[in-house]
C-alpha positions as CSV (number, residue, x, y, z in Angstrom):
1,X,1.7,-33.3,15.5
2,X,2.0,-31.0,18.6
3,X,-1.7,-30.9,19.1
4,X,-1.5,-34.2,21.1
5,X,0.1,-32.3,23.9
6,X,-2.4,-29.1,23.9
7,X,-5.6,-29.1,25.7
8,X,-8.9,-29.4,23.7
9,X,-9.9,-25.6,24.4
10,X,-6.5,-24.5,23.2
11,X,-6.7,-26.6,20.1
12,X,-10.3,-24.9,19.2
13,X,-8.5,-21.7,19.6
14,X,-5.8,-22.6,17.5
15,X,-7.9,-24.0,14.7
16,X,-10.2,-20.8,14.7
17,X,-7.5,-18.2,14.9
18,X,-6.5,-16.2,12.0
19,X,-2.7,-15.5,12.0
20,X,-0.7,-12.9,10.0
21,X,2.9,-13.7,9.4
22,X,4.9,-10.7,8.2
23,X,8.1,-11.9,6.5
24,X,9.0,-15.3,4.8
25,X,12.7,-15.3,5.3
26,X,15.1,-17.1,7.6
27,X,12.7,-16.8,10.7
28,X,9.5,-16.9,8.6
29,X,10.1,-20.2,6.9
30,X,10.8,-21.8,10.2
31,X,7.7,-20.2,11.6
32,X,5.4,-21.1,8.9
33,X,6.3,-24.6,9.2
34,X,6.0,-24.5,12.9
35,X,2.4,-23.1,12.7
36,X,1.2,-25.7,10.2
37,X,2.6,-28.5,12.4
38,X,1.0,-26.6,15.4
39,X,-2.6,-26.9,13.9
40,X,-3.3,-23.3,12.8
41,X,-5.4,-23.5,9.9
42,X,-5.7,-19.8,8.6
43,X,-2.8,-18.2,7.8
44,X,-1.7,-15.3,5.7
45,X,2.0,-14.5,5.0
46,X,3.4,-11.3,3.5
47,X,6.9,-10.7,1.9
48,X,7.9,-8.3,-0.8
49,X,11.4,-10.3,-1.7
50,X,12.0,-12.8,-4.3
51,X,14.1,-16.1,-3.8
52,X,17.9,-15.7,-4.3
53,X,20.5,-18.6,-4.3
54,X,22.2,-17.5,-1.2
55,X,18.9,-18.0,0.8
56,X,18.7,-21.9,0.2
57,X,21.4,-22.8,2.9
58,X,18.8,-21.5,5.6
59,X,15.4,-21.0,4.2
60,X,14.4,-24.7,3.8
61,X,11.1,-24.1,2.2
62,X,12.9,-22.9,-1.0
63,X,14.8,-25.0,-3.5
64,X,17.0,-24.3,-6.4
65,X,14.1,-24.3,-9.1
66,X,12.5,-21.6,-7.0
67,X,15.2,-19.0,-7.4
68,X,13.6,-15.8,-8.8
69,X,10.3,-16.3,-7.5
70,X,8.2,-14.6,-4.8
71,X,9.1,-15.9,-1.2
72,X,5.6,-15.6,0.2
73,X,4.1,-17.8,-2.9
74,X,6.7,-20.4,-2.7
75,X,6.4,-20.7,1.1
76,X,2.5,-21.0,0.7
77,X,3.2,-23.9,-1.9
78,X,5.5,-25.6,0.4
79,X,3.6,-25.5,3.4
80,X,0.7,-26.9,1.8
81,X,2.6,-30.0,1.1
82,X,2.8,-30.6,4.9
83,X,-0.8,-30.1,5.4
84,X,-3.2,-29.4,2.2
85,X,-6.1,-28.8,4.5
86,X,-4.4,-25.5,5.9
87,X,-5.9,-22.3,4.4
88,X,-2.8,-20.1,3.5
89,X,-2.9,-16.9,1.5
90,X,0.3,-15.2,0.3
91,X,1.1,-11.7,-0.7
92,X,4.1,-10.5,-2.7
93,X,3.9,-6.9,-1.5
94,X,5.2,-4.4,1.0
95,X,3.5,-4.4,4.2
96,X,4.0,-0.7,4.5
97,X,1.6,-0.3,1.3
98,X,-1.6,1.7,2.2
99,X,-3.6,-1.4,1.3
100,X,-2.5,-3.1,4.3
101,X,-3.8,-0.4,6.8
102,X,-5.7,-0.8,10.0
103,X,-8.9,-2.5,8.6
104,X,-6.4,-5.4,7.3
105,X,-4.9,-5.9,10.4
106,X,-8.0,-5.8,12.4
107,X,-9.0,-9.1,10.9
108,X,-6.3,-11.0,12.7
109,X,-6.1,-12.5,16.1
110,X,-2.3,-12.5,16.1
111,X,0.3,-10.7,14.2
112,X,3.9,-12.5,13.9
113,X,6.8,-10.3,12.9
114,X,9.7,-12.3,11.1
115,X,11.2,-9.0,9.8
116,X,14.7,-7.6,9.4
117,X,13.9,-4.1,8.5
118,X,13.7,-1.5,11.1
119,X,11.3,0.8,9.5
120,X,8.8,-2.0,8.6
121,X,8.7,-3.3,12.2
122,X,7.8,0.0,13.3
123,X,5.3,0.1,11.0
124,X,3.7,-3.0,12.1
125,X,4.0,-2.0,15.6
126,X,1.8,1.0,15.0
127,X,-0.8,-1.1,13.0
128,X,-1.0,-3.4,15.8
129,X,-1.2,-1.0,18.3
130,X,-4.0,1.0,16.3
131,X,-6.0,-2.2,15.6
132,X,-5.6,-3.6,19.3
133,X,-4.1,-6.8,18.1
134,X,-1.6,-8.8,19.7
135,X,2.0,-8.4,17.8
136,X,4.7,-11.0,18.6
137,X,7.8,-9.4,17.4
138,X,11.2,-11.2,16.8
139,X,14.8,-10.9,15.4
140,X,18.0,-12.7,15.1
141,X,21.6,-11.5,14.6
142,X,24.1,-14.0,14.1
143,X,23.8,-16.6,17.3
144,X,21.6,-13.9,19.1
145,X,17.9,-13.4,18.8
146,X,14.9,-12.1,21.0
147,X,11.0,-12.6,20.9
148,X,8.7,-10.1,22.7
149,X,5.1,-9.5,23.0
150,X,4.0,-6.2,22.0
151,X,0.1,-5.3,23.3
152,X,-1.4,-1.9,23.9
153,X,-1.7,-1.1,27.6
154,X,0.4,-4.2,28.9
155,X,3.8,-3.7,27.3
156,X,6.2,-1.3,26.1
157,X,5.9,-1.0,22.3
158,X,8.6,-1.5,19.6
159,X,9.5,2.3,19.6
160,X,9.4,2.8,23.3
161,X,13.2,2.2,23.3
162,X,15.7,4.1,21.0
163,X,17.1,1.6,18.4
164,X,20.7,1.6,17.5
165,X,21.8,1.9,14.0
166,X,21.8,-1.7,12.6
167,X,25.4,-3.1,12.4
168,X,24.4,-6.1,10.1
169,X,22.3,-5.9,7.0
170,X,19.7,-8.5,5.7
171,X,20.5,-9.6,2.3
172,X,16.8,-9.4,1.0
173,X,16.7,-5.7,1.9
174,X,20.1,-5.2,0.2
175,X,19.0,-6.9,-3.1
176,X,15.5,-5.6,-3.8
177,X,14.1,-3.1,-1.3
178,X,17.0,-0.7,-0.2
179,X,15.8,2.0,1.9
180,X,19.2,3.3,3.5
181,X,22.5,4.3,1.6
182,X,24.3,1.6,3.5
183,X,22.2,-1.2,1.7
184,X,23.3,0.4,-1.4
185,X,27.1,0.1,-0.4
186,X,26.7,-3.6,0.5
187,X,24.9,-4.3,-2.9
188,X,27.8,-2.7,-4.7
189,X,30.4,-5.1,-2.9
190,X,28.3,-8.2,-4.0
191,X,28.3,-6.7,-7.5
192,X,32.2,-6.4,-7.4
193,X,32.5,-9.9,-6.5
194,X,30.0,-11.0,-9.2
195,X,31.7,-9.0,-12.0
196,X,35.4,-9.5,-11.1
197,X,35.6,-12.4,-8.6
198,X,34.2,-15.4,-10.7
199,X,32.1,-16.6,-8.0
200,X,29.5,-19.5,-8.8
201,X,26.3,-19.8,-7.3
202,X,27.4,-22.6,-4.8
203,X,30.4,-20.6,-3.8
204,X,28.4,-17.5,-3.0
205,X,28.1,-17.7,0.7
206,X,31.7,-18.8,1.1
207,X,32.8,-15.7,-0.7
208,X,30.6,-13.4,1.2
209,X,31.9,-14.4,4.6
210,X,35.4,-14.0,3.2
211,X,34.6,-10.4,2.2
212,X,33.1,-9.9,5.6
213,X,36.4,-10.5,7.3
214,X,38.0,-8.1,5.2
215,X,39.7,-10.4,2.8
216,X,43.3,-9.5,2.4
217,X,43.0,-11.2,-1.1
218,X,46.2,-12.7,-2.9
219,X,47.7,-9.3,-3.7
220,X,44.9,-7.8,-5.5
221,X,45.4,-4.8,-3.2
222,X,48.6,-4.1,-5.3
223,X,47.7,-1.9,-8.2
224,X,50.1,-3.5,-10.6
225,X,48.9,-6.9,-9.7
226,X,45.3,-6.1,-10.1
227,X,46.1,-4.5,-13.3
228,X,47.8,-7.4,-14.5
229,X,44.9,-9.8,-13.5
230,X,42.3,-7.8,-15.1
231,X,44.3,-7.6,-18.5
232,X,44.6,-11.2,-18.4
233,X,41.1,-11.7,-17.5
234,X,41.9,-13.2,-14.0
235,X,39.6,-12.9,-11.0
236,X,39.9,-10.1,-8.3
237,X,39.4,-10.9,-4.7
238,X,37.6,-8.1,-2.7
239,X,39.8,-6.3,-0.4
240,X,38.4,-3.0,1.6
241,X,41.8,-1.5,1.7
242,X,42.2,-1.8,-2.2
243,X,41.6,1.8,-3.3
244,X,40.4,1.0,-7.0
245,X,37.9,-1.6,-5.5
246,X,36.7,1.0,-3.1
247,X,36.2,3.6,-5.9
248,X,34.0,1.0,-7.9
249,X,32.0,0.3,-4.6
250,X,31.4,3.9,-3.7
251,X,30.6,4.9,-7.2
252,X,28.0,2.2,-8.1
253,X,26.6,2.6,-4.4
254,X,25.7,6.2,-5.1
255,X,24.3,5.3,-8.5
256,X,22.0,2.7,-6.9
257,X,21.0,5.3,-4.3
258,X,20.0,7.6,-6.9
259,X,17.7,5.1,-8.5
260,X,16.0,4.2,-5.5
261,X,15.8,7.9,-4.4
262,X,18.1,7.5,-1.5
263,X,20.1,10.8,-0.6
264,X,23.7,10.4,-1.7
265,X,26.6,10.9,0.8
266,X,29.6,13.0,1.0
267,X,29.4,14.6,-2.2
268,X,32.8,15.3,-4.1
269,X,33.8,15.1,-7.7
270,X,35.7,12.2,-8.9
271,X,36.2,13.2,-12.4
272,X,40.0,14.1,-11.5
273,X,40.6,10.7,-10.4
274,X,39.6,8.9,-13.4
275,X,41.7,11.2,-15.5
276,X,44.8,11.0,-13.3
277,X,45.0,7.4,-12.4
278,X,45.7,5.0,-15.3
279,X,44.5,2.0,-13.2
280,X,41.1,3.5,-12.6
281,X,40.9,4.2,-16.5
282,X,41.6,0.5,-17.2
283,X,39.3,-0.4,-14.4
284,X,36.5,1.6,-16.1
285,X,37.2,0.0,-19.4
286,X,36.7,-3.6,-18.0
287,X,33.5,-2.3,-16.2
288,X,32.1,-0.9,-19.6
289,X,31.8,-4.2,-21.0
290,X,28.6,-4.6,-19.1
291,X,26.3,-2.5,-21.3
292,X,24.2,-1.0,-18.4
293,X,27.4,0.7,-17.0
294,X,28.2,2.3,-20.3
295,X,25.7,4.9,-19.1
296,X,26.3,5.0,-15.6
297,X,29.8,5.4,-15.4
298,X,30.6,8.5,-17.3
299,X,32.8,10.7,-15.4
300,X,30.6,13.7,-16.3
301,X,27.4,12.1,-15.1
302,X,25.9,14.8,-12.6
303,X,25.2,12.7,-9.6
304,X,28.3,10.6,-9.8
305,X,29.7,11.2,-6.3
306,X,30.9,8.9,-3.6
307,X,31.6,8.3,0.2
308,X,35.0,8.5,1.7
309,X,37.1,5.3,1.4
310,X,37.0,5.0,5.4
311,X,33.2,5.2,5.5
312,X,32.6,2.7,2.7
313,X,35.2,0.4,4.2
314,X,33.6,0.5,7.7
315,X,30.1,-0.1,6.3
316,X,31.0,-2.7,3.7
317,X,32.7,-5.0,6.4
318,X,29.6,-5.3,8.6
319,X,27.5,-8.3,7.0
320,X,27.3,-11.4,9.1
321,X,25.9,-14.7,8.1
322,X,22.4,-15.7,9.2
323,X,22.5,-18.8,11.4
324,X,19.7,-21.3,10.7
325,X,19.7,-22.7,14.1
326,X,19.1,-19.2,15.7
327,X,16.2,-18.7,13.2
328,X,14.7,-22.0,14.4
329,X,15.1,-21.4,18.0
330,X,13.2,-18.0,17.5
331,X,10.6,-19.4,15.6
332,X,9.9,-21.9,18.2
333,X,9.7,-19.3,20.7
334,X,7.4,-17.3,18.6
335,X,4.8,-20.2,18.4
336,X,5.2,-20.7,22.4
337,X,4.3,-17.0,22.7
338,X,1.4,-17.4,20.2
339,X,-0.1,-20.3,22.2
340,X,0.0,-18.4,25.6
341,X,-1.7,-15.4,23.9
342,X,-4.6,-17.4,22.7
343,X,-4.7,-19.3,25.9
344,X,-5.1,-15.8,27.7
345,X,-1.8,-16.1,29.7
346,X,-0.3,-12.8,28.6
347,X,1.5,-12.3,31.7
348,X,3.8,-15.3,30.7
349,X,5.0,-13.6,27.5
350,X,7.8,-11.7,29.0
351,X,10.6,-10.9,26.4
352,X,12.9,-13.7,25.9
353,X,16.5,-13.6,24.7
354,X,18.8,-16.3,22.9
355,X,22.3,-15.7,23.9
356,X,25.5,-16.4,22.1
357,X,27.2,-18.0,25.2
358,X,25.8,-19.8,28.3
359,X,25.0,-17.5,31.3
360,X,25.8,-18.4,34.8
361,X,23.1,-21.1,35.0
362,X,24.1,-22.8,31.9
363,X,21.2,-21.5,29.7
364,X,21.4,-20.0,26.4
365,X,17.5,-18.9,26.3
366,X,16.7,-16.4,29.1
367,X,13.5,-14.8,29.8
368,X,13.0,-11.7,31.6
369,X,11.5,-11.8,35.0
370,X,9.2,-8.5,34.8
371,X,7.7,-6.5,31.8
372,X,9.9,-3.8,31.1
373,X,7.8,-0.5,32.1
374,X,6.3,1.3,29.0
375,X,8.0,4.8,28.1
376,X,5.8,7.4,29.2
377,X,7.6,9.8,26.8
378,X,7.2,7.4,23.8
379,X,6.0,9.3,20.7
380,X,4.0,6.3,19.5
381,X,2.0,4.6,22.3
382,X,1.9,7.6,24.7
383,X,0.0,10.9,24.0
384,X,3.0,13.0,24.7
385,X,4.2,15.7,22.1
386,X,7.7,15.8,21.0
387,X,10.1,18.7,20.4
388,X,11.9,19.2,17.1
389,X,14.9,21.3,17.5
390,X,16.0,22.9,14.2
391,X,16.7,26.1,12.4
392,X,13.5,27.0,10.8
393,X,15.1,29.2,8.2
394,X,16.9,26.3,6.9
395,X,14.6,23.4,7.3
396,X,12.5,23.0,4.3
397,X,8.9,21.5,4.2
398,X,10.1,18.8,1.8
399,X,12.9,17.8,4.3
400,X,10.5,18.0,7.3
401,X,8.5,15.4,5.4
402,X,11.4,13.1,4.1
403,X,14.0,13.3,6.6
404,X,11.9,13.8,10.0
405,X,8.4,12.4,9.2
406,X,9.1,9.5,6.9
407,X,12.7,9.0,7.9
408,X,12.9,9.4,11.6
409,X,9.3,8.8,12.6
410,X,8.7,6.1,9.9
411,X,5.4,7.5,8.7
412,X,4.0,6.5,5.4
413,X,1.7,9.3,4.4
414,X,1.9,12.3,7.0
415,X,-0.4,15.0,7.0
416,X,0.7,18.3,8.9
417,X,-1.5,21.0,10.1
418,X,-0.3,24.4,11.3
419,X,-3.1,26.5,12.8
420,X,-5.8,24.8,10.9
421,X,-3.6,25.2,7.6
422,X,-2.4,22.1,5.6
423,X,1.5,22.4,5.0
424,X,2.1,18.7,4.1
425,X,-0.7,16.9,2.6
426,X,-1.2,13.2,2.4
427,X,-2.8,13.9,-1.1
428,X,0.0,13.7,-3.7
429,X,0.8,17.1,-5.3
430,X,-1.5,19.3,-3.1
431,X,1.3,21.1,-1.5
432,X,4.0,20.8,-3.9
433,X,4.0,24.5,-4.2
434,X,5.5,25.2,-0.9
435,X,7.6,22.0,-0.4
436,X,10.9,24.0,-1.1
437,X,10.0,26.7,1.3
438,X,11.6,26.9,4.7
439,X,9.4,26.4,7.9
440,X,10.0,30.0,8.5
441,X,8.5,30.9,5.2
442,X,5.2,29.1,5.9
443,X,4.6,30.9,9.2
444,X,6.4,28.3,11.6
445,X,7.9,30.1,14.8
446,X,9.8,28.9,17.8
447,X,7.0,27.3,19.8
448,X,4.6,26.6,17.0
449,X,2.6,23.4,17.5
450,X,2.2,21.0,14.4
451,X,-0.5,18.4,14.4
452,X,0.8,15.3,12.3
453,X,-1.5,12.5,11.2
454,X,-0.7,9.5,9.3
455,X,-4.1,8.0,8.1
456,X,-2.5,4.7,7.0
457,X,-1.0,3.9,10.3
458,X,-4.1,5.5,12.3
459,X,-1.4,7.5,14.2
460,X,-1.3,11.0,15.3
461,X,1.5,13.1,17.0
462,X,2.1,16.7,18.1
463,X,5.3,18.4,17.2
464,X,6.5,21.3,19.1
465,X,9.0,23.3,17.0
466,X,12.0,24.6,19.1
467,X,14.1,27.2,16.9
468,X,17.9,27.0,17.5
């Protein structure tokens, strides 16, 4: 075990430390194994996802018989086989649930993030800042990755720098916890392959990679050929330039978005296309053999709208396979960071990057030489207020809550006060009567100051309204 090369003082800290691992996926599996072998004896792990056959090539704590079971629970069982004396407690739950608030995070010496969801990472960031617990955040994208320490007063926080919209999409989020419309689009592409591609479980990853690269297919983009294939019961190959396939993906994406309460995109009627295009009519007939589509794919269904072909094509081509070796490297770096934090060597925990290509010194792993300065205008770890530029006659209270506070600012249960009056309550139903009113209707003017609190996150911010 790794304990043989660690000082006795640090060994004691490792054994007595209580560690929270958030995420039991690609990085999380490697990380849990590393923690157990390093000598950590009190570990909790939380993950909302269940095991899918496509996880098995890189999440080695899981085997085929585990498919469909909670990742956190199976990870616990597998790690106990490495060392039955370790105390591991698993939670199959959403880390953003209010049950896991500041008091929950405060019981840990370290929190280790192995998440692939931006909103969840932002939430854990705020929890750790509020609880004053060191957070080691991480992520991978293909062959690249990074590990960084987040600690109040020393480093920048996760939200100090603006995050670009992700160009790659985690399979577990797509499958079980979609939060954005893009997740629904990717799910729809998987569905197309499952229904019409005849892909076996063992071939799933290969088919996914083929789809990611656009997949010219073998003529399925031609309407008459695709029509013949369906009529003869043959398989179709996903092709993002195939218009009927894109109709299917766009339609089912919006169905799923509606189910999960995600706003639909680019609304326009598709009834005419089903009536005017004979291929779409036959395509619909083959879909209807699956009973649950018999309800959803009726052309008169009120929320049956879609994205443009170009938007869906661009989004549906942006999945890249996770790389097991990248996850392993990053998980190892997380544990090294954890040891330094426990040993009081925080100054040695500067952000480390895993690169796809060797740098000028022949290295793939490159650390920063200094801590990046904190952002004095960060709306999370500074005391600054932010400006919201909007048309107060059009922005409703509901939109302020869902799109701005919960969407852009990643809050969980925001409460908003205007001049000592609550206009958005954290108590369900308390302010429903004004939710469809505009900001102007409830007395907001340009220059109004809104005091916003999220008691789950122990987070407070002031928003200055600027009318445009």
